[in-house]
Each structure stands twice: as structure tokens, then as C-alpha cells.
N, C-alpha and C positions, 0 to 999 in steps of 0.2 A: 525766250522762245522755246517751245517744246516740239520735238520731232520724234515721231514714232516710225521705226524702220522694221518692216517685216523682212526677215532673212538677214539680219544684221551680223550674224556670225559667219556668213559665207564670204567669199572673196570680195565681191562687189559691195556687199553691205558693210563689211568691216572698213573698207577704204572710204566709203561714203560717210560713215559715222565719224571717223577720224578727221575727214575734211571739214565737216560742219563744226566740230569742236575747235579746230584751228581757225576757221573763218569767223566764227561768232563766239565771243568770249562768254556770253551768258546763256548759251544753248544747253538744254537738257535733252539727252538722248534716251529714248525708251526703245528697247529692242524686243522683238518676238522672233524666236527661232526654235526649231526642233533640236538643234545642237547634236546632230548625229556624230560629228567628228571632234567634238570638244570634250576635254576632261574637266573635272571640277576645278582643278588648279588653274587651268587656262581661263575658265569663266571668271574666277576670282581676280585674275590679273587684268581684267577689262575695266580699269578704273575710270575710263572716260564715259562709261554707260551709267546713267542715273538709275535705271531700273531695267533688269533683264527678266523677261517672261519666257519660260520654256513651254513649248507646245507645238502642236501640228496646226498649220494654217487652215486645214479643213475643219477643225474644231474651234476656230477663233470665236471668242466671245466679244460682242460689241461693248460689253461692260468695261473692258480694258481701256476704251477710248474716253471714258468719263474722267473729268478733271484734267 
């Protein structure tokens, strides 16, 4: 199962993504966030995220939803 979470680096998004990883063993989490408050080392430590996209939701590209 693939789950795409917009705002996954915020409080609710980070808890939600960890919940899905614990609940479903084969889930792949894809995140999209502007990461205002995250440093590069903090982003690298998010090993439960399959792929992290950094960007502003106002400039969201539908191409990210392919595959």
C-alpha cells in the first residue's frame, strides 16, 4: 500500500505516518512538506518515509502522484 501525506513533517502528519507504518507492515509513506522547522539531519533520520518531497503545497505538481 502507498500513502501520500501532505504536511507529514508537522505534528499531526508525523504521528499519522508513524501510525501507518506500525499498523501496516508493507506500507510505503511518501511525504510532501515545506519543512520550515526541519534541519537536514532531522530529515535524514526519518527512516520510515519511503520518499520525501520538499515544496510548498501551493506549487504542488500532480506529477508527484504518478506511480
